[in-house]
N, C-alpha and C positions, 0 to 999 in steps of 0.2 A: 744378601746371601740367598742362593737359589733354593726354592722350596724343595721339600723331600720328594714330591711327586716328579719334579724335573730330574732330580738325581736318579730316581728309579728308571725313568725313561731313558736317560743317557746310558744307564748301565747295560741296556740291551742294544745300544747303538742307535736309538731313535729318539728324537725330541719333537715336540709339537711344531717347532719352527724349522725342523729339518737341519739343525746345526751340524757342523762337521766334527764337533768335539765328540770323541768316543771314550768310553770308560769301561773298565772291567775289574772285578775282584781278582786278586792274585794270591794263591796259596803258596807259601814258601816256609822255610824253617831256619832256626838257628840251633844247632845241636839237635836235641830231641824235642825242642819246643816248637809246636805248630804256630805259625803266624799267618795273618790275613791282611795283606796290603791292598792298596787301591791305585790303579793306574789310569792316567788320563792323557790323551793325545788328540791332535787335530789332524784328520786324514786329508785336509786340504793342503798340508805341507808335505813336500816330497823329500825323500832321502834322510840320512842321519842328521839329527839336530841335537842341540844341548839338552841335557837332562837335569832336572831339579828334584832333589829328594826333599820331601815335606814331612816334618815331624810334628805330631799332635801335642795338644795340651795335656794336662794331668788327668783328664777324663777319658783319655784313650782316643783311638782313631774313630772319628765321628763325622757328621755331616759338615761341620765347619771347615775342617782341613780338606775334606773332599771338594768342597766348593772352591777353595783356594787352588787346589790342583787343577780344576776345570778352567779357572781363570788363567793359570799359567799355560795350560794347553792351548788356549785361544791366542796366547801371545807367540805360539810357535815352539814351545818347549814340550818335552815329554816329562810329565810330572808323576812321581811315584810317592804315595803316602806310606811311610813306614809304620809298622805295627810293633811298638816297643814292648807292650805288655803281654802279648800272646793272644791267639785266636779266642774270641769270646770274652776276653777280659776288658770290660768297659764299665768302669766305676760309675754309679748313678747318683752318688751323694758326695758332697765335699769331704765328708769324713772318710769314705771309702777311697776317694781320689787321693787324699793326702796320704793314706796308709800305703796305697799301691805305688804312688810316685816316690815315696820315701825309700822303697826298696832299691830303686835305681839311682837315686841321689846319693845313697849311702854305699852303693856298690858300683863304682864307675867302671870297673872292668866288665861287669855284666852289661852295663849300658853301652859300652863301646862294642861289645860283641853283637848286641842286638842291632845297633845302627849300622855297623859294618856289613851285617847280613843283608840289610835293606839296600845298602849301597851296591853290593855285589849283584843283587837282583836287578837294580836299575841299570848298572853298567852292562849287564849281559843282554839287555833288550836290543834287538837289531835296529830299532829306530833311533837309538841313542849314539851320538858321537862320544865315545868313551873318554876322549881327551878333554871334553868340555862338560863338566858336571859340577853342580853347586848344591848346597843344602840350605834350607831355611827351616826355622823352628819357632813355635809360638809357646811362650811361657815355659812350662816344663820342657817342651820341644826345643826351646832355645838352648837350654843346658845340654840337651842331647846332641844338638848340632855342633856345639862347641867341643863336646867330648869326641865327636867324630874327627874334628880338626886336630885335637890334642892327641889323638891316637896315631897321628902321622899320615892320615889318609891323603891320597893323591887326588885332590879336588881343587877346583879353581877358586872357590869362595864359599863363605858362610854368611847368612843373614839371620840375625836374631831379632824377633819382635817381642817386646816386653818380656825378655827372658831372664831366667835364673843365671846370673853371671858367676856363680861361686866356682871355686876351683880348689879342692883339698890338697892337690899336689901341684904347687906353683911351678915346679921345674918342667912340668909337661907342656907348658905353653911353648917351650923351645921346639916341640915337635911339630908345631903348626907350619904348614908349607903354603897355605893359601891366604887370601885376603879375607878380612873379617869386618862386617858392618853390623853394629848393634844399634837398634832403634828402640829407645826406651821412653817410657812415660816420665816426664820431668818431675811429677809429684807421686810417683809410685811408692807406696809405703812398704811394699814387700821387697823391692830392690832399691835400696836407699842410695843417697848420694855417696855415702861411704863405700857401699858395694861397687858402685860404678867407678869410683876412684881407684879401688883396689884392682878392678879389672883393667883399667887403663894402665896402671903401673905394671901389671903383669905383661900386658901387650908391649909396652915400651922395653921392659927388661929383656924380653925374648926377641925384640926387633921384628915384630910382626907388622905387616902392612894393615893397619886397623883404622877404623873410624867409629865414633860414637855420636849419635844424634839423639838429643832429648827434646821431647815435645812438651812445651809449657802447658800446664793445666791437665795433662793426661795422666791417668793412674794406671793400675795394672789391667791387663787384658783389654786395652783400649781399641783393638782392632775388631773385636767380636761384638756384633749387635746384641747377642744374647746376654751380654754382661750388664744390660740395663743402663740407667743413667744416674744412679745415686753414687756420687763420688765419695760420700762419707764412708762407704763400705770398703773403699780402697780398690774396688773393681768396678769399672764402668766403661761404656763405649764412648769414643770420642771421634766423631765423623771426620773432623779436620785432620786429626793425627793419623787416623786410618788412611785417609786419602794421601796425605803427604808421605807417610811411610811406604805405601805401596809404590808411589812414584820413585822414591829413593831406591827401593829394591829393583825396580825396572831399570833405572839408570846404572845401578851397580852391576846387574847381570849383563846388560848390553856391553858394558866396558870390559868385564873380565872375559866374556866370550868373544869379544872382538867383532 
């Protein structure tokens, strides 16, 4: 994951290596709520290109998803990190993160409104080919990305990394118009085999074009190096699963965008 200093340098369009990836903070809103997103693109690529909406974990929009947006930009996409919680709302403890994320888990209409506001922001960007947009999400963000699809959004695909697969309104899976790829930790205690099976059954019932990949030995938050390496806590980084899931996402995006 890129150090904070590099992120700050990129934010003003300059890095020590003179990289072409550019970033900037984007103020936008949903209703009366002020939101603060993060945009990344590579100015070495010319003309409109596919856009990827990136949704943060339960701690809110931070350096981890920003670094993922920069990686996507280097691949030739315009990446926009959504702000689901609101400007300045960045929980700093697990307790605060759990309380804040529960607001959106329990109010899926609000969640859909927030993520669709971010989608509109990305779609309006002149660098983006509005016909080719996907969304990816991590943990809490995986649930949000799925709710975007369940809202009937006109997007090409959704990729979920170790995500919350729950769906309180099963019938809404029928609204999904895009392809769905879920990349789960095979030993995730927070998203169990039962949860995965329920998700798969929902996808089948709704006739969604879906795929689930489970990585053996990986637990929750396996893509984030800040998760540590103690699997007994149910949250730990797994370099192999991180690498394989990123490759799976790249293949998925290349396929859906043609």
